[in-house]
C-alpha positions as a printed Julia matrix, in Angstrom:
490×3 Matrix{Float64}:
  80.92   70.62  173.66
  81.88   68.73  176.83
  83.17   65.31  175.82
  82.4    63.67  179.19
  79.1    62.4   177.8
  80.92   60.86  174.89
  83.36   59.07  177.21
  80.3    57.6   178.9
  79.11   56.32  175.54
  82.48   54.65  175.01
  82.19   52.95  178.4
  78.67   51.82  177.57
  79.82   50.48  174.21
  82.69   48.63  175.91
  80.19   46.97  178.25
  77.84   46.02  175.43
  80.66   44.52  173.41
  81.31   41.95  176.14
  77.8    40.62  175.6
  78.41   39.97  171.92
  79.06   36.43  170.81
  81.62   35.49  168.15
  79.17   36.13  165.35
  78.85   39.78  166.4
  75.21   39.34  167.47
  73.76   40.19  170.89
  70.47   39.18  172.42
  68.86   42.12  170.66
  70.07   44.27  167.75
  72.25   47.25  168.63
  69.8    49.82  167.36
  71.04   52.87  165.5
  69.54   56.01  167.11
  66.76   57.69  165.2
  68.07   60.92  163.69
  64.75   62.38  162.57
  64.47   64.58  165.68
  67.91   66.17  165.3
  67.7    69.96  164.85
  69.57   70.68  161.63
  69.82   73.55  159.2
  69.82   73.15  155.45
  73.51   74.02  155.35
  74.58   72.05  158.45
  78.02   70.43  158.11
  78.12   66.86  156.86
  80.0    63.84  158.13
  80.7    61.27  155.43
  81.28   57.92  157.13
  83.1    55.17  155.29
  82.05   51.57  155.97
  83.66   48.34  154.82
  86.25   45.65  155.36
  89.94   46.44  154.76
  91.18   46.51  151.14
  87.78   47.6   149.78
  88.97   50.96  148.45
  87.64   53.14  151.28
  90.7    55.39  151.41
  90.76   55.61  147.61
  87.13   56.74  147.62
  87.73   59.13  150.55
  90.68   60.76  148.83
  88.97   61.2   145.47
  85.73   62.5   146.99
  87.62   65.0   149.14
  89.59   66.2   146.14
  86.4    66.68  144.12
  84.48   68.52  146.84
  87.39   70.86  147.51
  87.71   71.52  143.78
  84.07   72.61  143.48
  84.52   74.9   146.49
  83.19   72.8   149.39
  85.82   72.76  152.19
  86.43   69.07  152.9
  88.99   67.09  154.89
  89.73   63.39  155.39
  90.2    61.99  158.89
  91.92   58.63  158.45
  91.64   56.53  161.59
  94.65   54.44  160.59
  96.88   57.5   160.95
  95.6    58.13  164.48
  96.25   54.48  165.36
  99.83   54.66  164.01
 100.5    57.75  166.09
  99.22   55.96  169.2
 100.96   52.61  168.8
 103.39   50.91  166.43
 102.01   48.07  164.33
 103.39   44.55  164.84
 100.96   42.12  163.22
  97.33   41.21  162.65
  96.85   40.17  166.3
  96.24   43.83  167.14
  92.89   43.49  165.33
  91.73   40.25  166.96
  88.16   40.65  168.29
  89.2    39.46  171.78
  92.24   41.77  172.08
  90.64   44.03  174.69
  93.66   46.29  175.15
  93.82   46.96  171.41
  90.05   47.52  171.27
  90.39   50.23  173.9
  93.23   51.9   171.98
  91.21   51.8   168.76
  88.19   53.39  170.48
  90.37   56.09  171.99
  91.79   56.8   168.53
  88.26   57.06  167.15
  87.39   59.53  169.91
  90.47   61.63  169.13
  89.57   61.64  165.43
  85.99   62.68  166.16
  87.22   65.53  168.36
  89.3    66.75  165.41
  86.22   66.39  163.18
  84.33   68.63  165.6
  87.12   71.22  165.58
  87.2    71.22  161.78
  83.45   71.45  161.2
  82.6    73.81  164.06
  85.68   76.02  164.4
  87.65   75.9   161.14
  84.87   76.59  158.62
  84.97   73.06  157.25
  81.79   71.87  155.58
  82.39   68.15  155.0
  84.46   65.74  157.11
  85.2    62.31  155.65
  85.71   59.76  158.44
  87.86   57.1   156.8
  87.73   53.92  158.89
  86.19   50.44  158.71
  83.18   51.29  160.95
  82.04   47.71  160.42
  79.91   47.29  163.57
  76.57   48.81  164.48
  78.09   49.69  167.85
  80.74   51.93  166.27
  78.28   53.52  163.84
  75.88   54.2   166.71
  78.61   56.07  168.57
  79.35   58.17  165.49
  75.68   58.95  164.98
  75.32   59.99  168.61
  78.32   62.29  168.17
  76.73   63.81  165.06
  73.44   64.23  166.9
  75.09   66.2   169.71
  76.46   68.68  167.16
  73.63   68.77  164.62
  75.8    67.36  161.82
  74.27   65.54  158.89
  75.52   62.0   158.3
  76.01   60.17  155.01
  77.4    56.62  154.87
  79.44   55.17  152.01
  79.77   51.39  152.24
  82.16   49.63  149.88
  81.36   45.94  149.47
  83.63   43.69  147.45
  83.65   39.9   147.31
  85.82   39.51  144.22
  89.12   37.9   145.35
  90.93   39.29  142.31
  89.95   42.89  143.05
  90.86   42.49  146.73
  94.26   40.98  145.9
  95.0    43.78  143.41
  94.07   46.42  145.97
  96.4    44.84  148.53
  99.18   44.7   145.96
  98.79   48.32  144.85
  98.15   49.94  148.21
  98.91   47.85  151.27
 102.39   46.69  150.24
 103.51   50.31  150.53
 101.56   51.02  153.72
 103.38   52.54  156.72
 102.36   49.38  158.61
 104.6    47.26  156.39
 107.76   49.28  155.76
 110.68   47.0   154.8
 108.52   43.88  155.16
 108.64   40.81  152.95
 105.96   40.86  150.25
 104.58   37.4   151.03
 104.48   38.1   154.77
 102.61   41.34  154.14
  99.99   39.54  152.07
  99.59   36.8   154.68
  99.31   39.25  157.58
  96.84   41.52  155.82
  94.55   38.66  154.83
  94.48   37.6   158.48
  93.68   41.2   159.43
  90.68   41.07  157.09
  89.55   37.84  158.77
  89.63   39.63  162.14
  87.16   42.21  160.85
  84.95   39.64  159.13
  84.07   38.05  162.49
  81.99   41.03  163.63
  81.19   42.73  160.31
  77.63   44.07  160.25
  76.81   45.72  156.9
  74.27   48.51  156.64
  70.88   46.82  156.83
  68.06   47.61  154.4
  65.46   47.45  157.18
  67.24   48.47  160.39
  69.03   51.35  158.65
  66.24   52.4   156.31
  66.06   55.85  157.98
  69.74   56.59  157.28
  71.29   58.26  154.24
  73.78   56.07  152.41
  75.15   54.63  149.21
  76.39   51.05  148.89
  79.0    50.41  146.21
  79.32   46.78  145.1
  82.51   45.4   143.51
  84.05   48.82  142.68
  80.99   50.1   140.87
  79.28   47.18  139.16
  76.15   47.95  141.2
  74.91   50.68  143.57
  72.22   51.04  146.21
  71.23   54.56  147.27
  68.99   55.39  150.23
  67.48   58.67  151.47
  69.71   61.31  149.9
  69.08   64.43  151.99
  70.6    67.42  150.27
  72.69   68.95  147.51
  76.05   67.78  148.9
  74.87   64.2   149.26
  73.32   64.3   145.8
  76.59   65.5   144.23
  78.5    62.9   146.22
  76.33   60.1   144.85
  76.59   61.47  141.31
  80.37   61.64  141.58
  80.79   58.17  143.1
  78.68   56.64  140.34
  81.04   58.06  137.71
  84.48   57.07  138.99
  86.19   53.8   138.09
  89.52   52.05  138.72
  90.35   50.89  135.18
  94.0    51.73  134.34
  94.15   54.65  131.92
  95.95   57.89  131.07
  94.65   61.39  130.43
  96.7    63.63  128.14
  96.29   67.37  128.66
  97.74   70.01  126.38
  97.02   73.45  125.04
  96.44   74.27  121.4
  99.4    75.16  119.24
 100.69   78.72  119.43
  98.1    81.11  117.95
  98.42   84.37  116.05
  97.08   86.29  119.05
  99.6    84.51  121.3
 102.35   85.94  119.12
 100.95   89.44  119.59
 100.6    89.03  123.36
  96.81   89.34  123.26
  94.5    87.3   125.47
  91.38   85.44  124.39
  89.97   85.85  120.9
  89.49   83.11  118.32
  92.5    83.29  116.04
  94.07   80.45  114.11
  97.47   78.84  114.59
 100.77   80.52  113.88
 103.4    78.76  111.75
 104.96   77.3   114.89
 101.52   76.35  116.15
 100.94   74.29  112.99
 104.35   72.69  113.43
 103.37   71.71  116.96
 100.1    70.18  115.73
 102.04   67.72  113.57
 104.53   67.07  116.38
 101.58   66.24  118.64
 100.2    63.85  116.03
 103.54   62.04  115.85
 103.78   61.87  119.64
 100.28   60.42  120.06
 100.95   57.86  117.34
 104.18   56.82  119.08
 102.28   56.16  122.32
 100.26   53.32  120.8
  97.18   54.28  122.81
  94.18   52.01  122.42
  90.72   53.53  122.02
  91.92   57.11  122.44
  89.25   59.81  122.5
  90.16   63.36  121.49
  88.33   66.39  122.9
  88.68   70.04  121.85
  86.93   73.32  122.55
  84.82   75.13  119.92
  87.69   77.52  119.17
  89.71   77.5   115.96
  93.11   77.0   117.55
  92.16   73.76  119.32
  90.27   72.42  116.3
  93.2    73.12  113.96
  95.53   71.38  116.42
  93.28   68.3   116.53
  92.82   68.08  112.76
  96.5    67.26  112.32
  95.9    64.03  114.26
  93.76   62.63  111.47
  91.3    61.02  113.9
  87.72   61.84  114.95
  87.46   64.44  117.71
  84.67   65.78  119.88
  84.08   69.49  120.44
  83.09   70.74  123.91
  81.84   74.29  124.41
  82.65   73.8   128.11
  86.34   73.6   127.13
  86.37   77.12  125.63
  88.92   79.5   127.13
  87.93   81.75  130.03
  85.85   84.7   128.8
  87.85   87.91  129.36
  84.78   90.07  128.69
  85.7    93.66  127.8
  89.39   92.68  127.91
  89.18   90.15  125.06
  92.03   90.48  122.54
  93.85   93.1   124.67
  97.43   92.89  125.91
  98.11   93.01  129.64
  99.72   96.42  129.12
  96.52   97.71  127.5
  94.39   96.28  130.31
  96.59   97.98  132.89
  96.34  101.27  131.01
  92.59  101.27  130.32
  91.33   99.34  133.39
  93.92   99.93  136.14
  91.54   99.12  139.0
  90.38   95.89  137.35
  93.99   94.94  136.66
  94.89   95.38  140.34
  91.77   93.6   141.61
  92.57   90.56  139.5
  96.06   90.33  140.96
  94.6    90.51  144.47
  92.33   87.47  144.01
  92.84   85.92  140.61
  90.65   82.88  141.34
  87.49   84.83  142.22
  88.02   87.94  140.11
  85.53   88.15  137.25
  86.36   90.13  134.12
  83.72   92.83  133.39
  81.12   91.03  131.25
  83.33   87.93  131.45
  84.23   85.02  133.73
  86.35   84.18  136.76
  88.34   81.01  137.4
  85.66   80.12  139.93
  83.05   80.35  137.15
  85.26   78.23  134.93
  85.49   75.44  137.52
  81.69   75.25  137.63
  81.56   75.18  133.83
  84.1    72.35  133.73
  82.41   70.05  136.25
  80.61   68.02  133.53
  83.97   67.6   131.78
  85.51   66.2   134.97
  82.6    63.79  135.37
  83.06   62.51  131.83
  86.84   62.28  132.24
  86.26   60.1   135.31
  83.98   57.83  133.27
  86.34   57.5   130.3
  89.54   55.56  129.75
  92.26   57.13  127.54
  91.51   60.75  126.54
  93.49   63.57  124.91
  92.12   66.99  125.88
  93.31   69.88  123.66
  92.28   73.03  125.47
  93.45   76.44  126.72
  95.64   77.82  129.5
  92.94   78.69  132.07
  90.96   75.55  131.27
  94.03   73.34  131.58
  94.86   74.94  134.93
  91.4    74.08  136.26
  91.57   70.48  135.06
  95.1    70.07  136.38
  94.14   71.48  139.78
  91.47   68.8   140.09
  93.78   65.89  139.31
  96.67   67.23  141.4
  94.53   68.44  144.32
  95.68   72.04  144.09
  94.03   74.8   146.12
  92.08   77.7   144.62
  95.0    79.99  145.51
  97.44   77.83  143.52
  95.14   77.07  140.59
  95.42   80.35  138.59
  99.21   80.2   138.66
  99.82   76.6   137.58
 102.29   76.49  134.71
 100.75   75.1   131.53
 103.22   76.0   128.77
 102.42   75.85  125.08
 103.69   72.87  123.08
 103.97   70.63  126.14
 101.86   67.53  126.87
 101.05   66.46  130.42
 100.33   62.75  130.76
  98.28   62.03  133.9
  98.1    58.44  135.12
  95.94   57.84  138.21
  97.68   55.75  140.89
  96.66   54.76  144.41
  95.8    57.93  146.34
  97.37   60.21  143.76
  98.38   60.89  140.19
 101.58   60.29  138.24
 102.45   63.25  136.01
 104.75   63.18  133.0
 105.62   66.43  131.24
 106.66   66.0   127.59
 107.96   69.01  125.67
 107.61   68.44  121.91
 110.59   70.58  120.85
 108.67   73.34  119.08
 109.35   76.81  120.47
 106.5    79.12  121.47
 105.87   82.38  123.29
 105.62   82.38  127.06
 102.08   83.29  128.18
 102.59   82.64  131.91
 102.35   85.48  134.47
 103.87   84.82  137.88
 101.91   85.45  141.06
 102.41   89.06  142.27
 104.41   89.68  145.42
 102.56   90.21  148.71
 101.55   93.85  149.1
 100.97   94.57  145.44
  97.53   95.72  144.42
  95.62   98.97  144.13
  98.48  100.92  145.66
 101.14   99.29  143.54
  99.91   99.34  139.98
 103.32  100.32  138.68
 104.71   97.07  140.06
 102.44   95.07  137.78
 103.87   96.06  134.44
 103.74   93.01  132.19
 105.52   93.02  128.89
 103.99   91.5   125.78
 105.33   87.91  125.63
 108.29   87.77  123.3
 110.51   85.13  124.86
 110.22   81.53  123.84
 108.93   78.86  126.14
 111.25   75.9   126.43
 111.47   73.71  129.53
 115.01   72.72  130.54
 114.12   69.05  130.11
 112.05   67.49  127.36
 110.54   64.76  129.55
 109.99   64.85  133.29
 107.87   62.66  135.57
 106.7    62.95  139.17
 103.92   61.61  141.39
 101.42   63.67  143.38
  99.89   61.96  146.41
  96.6    63.64  147.17
  95.93   62.27  150.64
  96.88   65.3   152.72
C-alpha cells in the first residue's frame, strides 16, 4: 500500500484536533467510519485495538491474550506504542502528554503511523494473523484513523476497552508495573507516582470511551474494574469469540500454580512410554515427599487435579486431600507405540521414528496423538487454571510441557523439548507481564525420561544417529531449588 493517503489522514486529524475544546468535544461528533462495506474474507487478519487510560491493565491484557493465541496456534504479535515512543524520544515528565503540547502530539502520531506500518508488514507479509495494537487510543479521532487503516487493508477490527475507576486497583497497578517502567529508571518512588498520576490526568481531558450508540456497529468488549463486569458487542468470528471467552476467564488475584509429574512408574523404570502402570518404590517415596512439601507451603484453598491414570492418582492419594480427575490431563496417546521403548519404535517403525524427530510438535503417532492435538485437548484446562487461585496439577511429561509452554510463552518448536523431570515441582507465580518460576527437586531419585532435540540434518537419512538407550540414569538436578522470572512481552 502507498502510505501517502494515510499521511493525509494524519494531517486532517491534526487540523480537526485544533477545533476541539478542552472537553474533547467538537461542534459535531468525530464519526467512526462505517465498516460494513469493507471487503473481507472469513479468515482476514484481525487487529485487536486496546482502549483505555494509563494503568488500566492494557499491556497486561495484550500480553496474556497474545500468549494464549500463539499457544493455540494463531500467529499473534503485540505492537506496543510506548516502545515506539521511547525509541523516538526520551521521556522527561508528564508534560509530554499535555493536550496542548503540539510538538509531542505530532511525535505521538508519527509513532502510531510507524507502528501501523509494522502491523501491515506483519499481517500482510509475515503470515501473522492477529496484531494487538497496545496503546491508549482514547479519542475517537485516533480510533477513526486506525479504522481507516484497517479498511484500506481489509483487516477485521476488534476493540478491547479496559475501564477502571477503583483507586485501589489503579494504585496497585502503578506500583507493580509503572515503578519498573523504562520511563522511570532510577527515579524516586514518590516522584514516579506523582508524575504518572499527572500523566493519567492529561489523558482524562480528552478521553472518549466507546459509545453504545455511536459505536454500535463496531465489535468490542468492555472490561470493567478488572473483570467485575463485561459488555460485549457484535462478535464477528471465531477468533473474536475465543478472545472474549479467554478475557472473561482471566483474573489478577495473586496465586500460584504447582505443576509436577506423577511419581516414577513401573513402565518408566523399563524405559517404556505411555501405558497405565502404577508407581515404582521410588515413585511411592516421591508421593509422600510431595505431600510433605505441599503441607510445608501452607497453601490456602489448594485444589488438586490429576489425570485418569493410575500413576497420577496414586501420587495424589498420598496427599490425603480431595482431588479432581481430568481426562484431558491424560498423557499423550502414543497409538501403536504405547508401552514400547524408543529402541523398539526405531526398530519396528523407523520411518515414523524419523518423522517424529523432524517435527515433534505436529507429528501424530499412528492411531495416536500429536503435541498439537494435545494443546487443543488442554485448552479447557488452561481456561480453568486461569479462573482458579492455588492449584496443584499432577500430570505427565507431554502434558506438563504443553501447560508450561503456555505460562512461559514458549514456541511450538521449543514446547516438545521442555525439560520436565520426574520428582520435581515447578511453582508458577504470575507477575506483571510474565511468570516467576521456582523449580523444587524433592530429593528422590528417578530415571531420566528426557530426549534432547536431534541435531540439524538428522531424519530419514540419519536413522542410525537417533539411537536412544532405555533410560537407566537417575534424574537429579544440580540444585534442589532454583527460581527465575520469564517476561512474556516479546
